[in-house]
Phi, psi and omega in degrees: 000138177224153182229134177248117186265138174235203180278172187292339183277354181287155172270141183263133183241130172262130174246112181252108180198142176272357181269097185298314178301323179293318178300319181296320179292317180293321178301317181297315182292320180291323180297323179295336181261015170068043174256148169276130189243132174238134184243151174212142183255003179208164177302315182296315180294325179298319179297320178296316179297317183293332177290336185253348184223146172265130181245147178262324183224142178230129171260117184244114179275111184264006176295126180066013177276129178303144182304323182296336183275357180291347178293350177293337178298308180293329178297312180296320184294314185276325183280327185245353184054036183271151172275134188241132175244124180269131177255125189213173173246172179299331181285345184248020184297328179296317177293327177296323177296319177298318180297321178296322177293333181274002174122358177293149183269320183218165165227145178238139180274136175275144356289142187273133176275142183299322180296321178294320180297314180296320180298316180294318180297319179298317180295318181291319179298319179294319180296319179299316180294320179295320179296318179297315179296320181297315181294317179297319179295317181292324178297319178294318179299314181294321179297319178294321182295325182267003185303142178095342180245111179297324180298313182288325176297320179294318178297318180296317179297319178296319180297319179297327183287321183271346184302317183292347179278176174251014184293150178287144183232139174244128181243125179246161178148166180297162177298138176084008183274353178104029182295315179292325177302315180288328176298320179291326175300311180300319179296313184291334179268002181268178177279003178253017191300334180264007170272174182286143167256109185249121182256137178229122177271103185296334181279347184259356184254123177302148183304324183292339181256356186301310184296318179296319181293320184281316187251348180088178179211163179262146179307131178084002184287338174201169181300126181097349178277081185270004178200162172292135181226117175290151180269180183293332179294326177287323178297329183270006181307130183070010178231218185231134174254119181259116180259096182277147180053049182295340178291350180272355184295141176288163178304319180295318179294324178298321179297315181296318179293319179300316180299319178294318180296328180284318187259335188058027176230157182200169172231139172294151179300130179082003182249151178251011180265124176274127182244156176230150179224158175251099185219142176264140180253126169237124181247156179218151179205147172256010179254160176274098184295329178298319179291322178297325177295317182298324181266005174083017181263353179217137183288132180293321181293325176292321179302315181288333174293322182278327189268054175286312171236140182237133174239132174251122179270112180290151177294159184298329181295342179262002178217052184294344179299336182274352185301312180304318179292321178295321178299316179299319179299314183289325177298315179299316183297313185276340169300314180292318184293320185254009179056047179255170181231041181293126179225009181205154175232130182295159182299319180294321178293321177300317181296319180294316179297325183285330187259354179287149187272342178053066176299336177268005175061215188297325179299321179290319178301317179297318178297320179297317181291323176298315178302313184292319182292322178296319184276340186295138173262140179075221187246007184233139171270127179243176182303323183290345180275349182275154180298148184297328184296342180287346184265352181280129177058025180277154180270125178242134177251110182291137178287143179295144178289141181244127181287139183294322183280333178228078191297337184246006186292318187252016180287131179290150169285167179298322179295318178296321179296317179296316179299316180299318181293316179297318178297320179298315182294318177299321180292317182296324182268010181055039177060033169277101190293327177295313180293320180296315180295325179295316180292328178281346180075029179230167179281163178299320181296322177293320178300314180297323178295320179293319179300317180290318181298318182267001179054049181278132180290127184249357183280000000 
């Protein structure tokens, strides 16, 4: 093995081939184009090299390579997010096809022409830069979307940290809090971002169809199986399989899923061929799995398989700071969808949107904004465009009357206004401090501090 070092801005290329004269020729051509080159003459040496170096592009010569060793293609693709070019002969085209299914981007026939090599390198270099720009742009967008909420910023930072791994992730939280949204963030920021993101709602699939849906079936294996059908795990190969509402799985389905997570192998129903896939699992649930384990409804060993990393999505009522940014996102989305030009929200509509509790979380907020944008006349959303249910039992704080002759004489200070509002909410909730703090969008400890600060009578 030899290494040619250049400057830090160069892209690193791995050349894996047992053909030394061919490696020397390829090394010469790549060096002329200012690449840092790392060589390996075997599958084993390549793994050692990959453990010590990050590579951007890999040329893998599959001539005379054992079929079993082709899994190094998916290893390089997922672990290093590298672009892979397979080098082959006409006699190895079948293996080249397998390599493409495992994540290779191109294949070149030997002997390689310099013009073909340069064309492929130019395309790969451009793709790498575009991917880098895309990830940076998406990170900025997500950071802006979560702005104002320390909890969500912390969750986003944690997600970015675990995304490049292939570790299993469990996401908990109420329905509509954005569990699938965060699962997609982790997928897009991972080294599998150009693989499929396949979602499966475990609560919507009958127990009798679970195995067929997940692992597939062979033609004739049961009534209605009129063709071979691959399962979702195969569809998600080199990508991410998202198991939504995993707490709804039956005991039998939990056993089947556990076995797959342990072995990463499966058989289609009615088939005797054992297959393996390279897939990342992200699961989500709105149930308390710990409690389900205690009552015997969820397997403890499956829970620990799924819960390598855990994210809890707080309900929207606990992160109201993000509502304005989410509203802007939905306005932009539905302006384009319905060809509208909404660019403003009235003060009264803003107040209602800010003080509503959103029991359906982000999903409900999105539905509300879709409703409002469809009904809005002109360019502004007003109170009349919001759904009627938002007006039931809502808290309204009447503005103080202002005298025409002395317009600023009786205006409350902000502190007086805050004290007045807290007293009103306490009165409306019959001094139920948990309910009052929830409606005010603050913690109980903050409510108690405000009561003490404003010397509010609590008896």
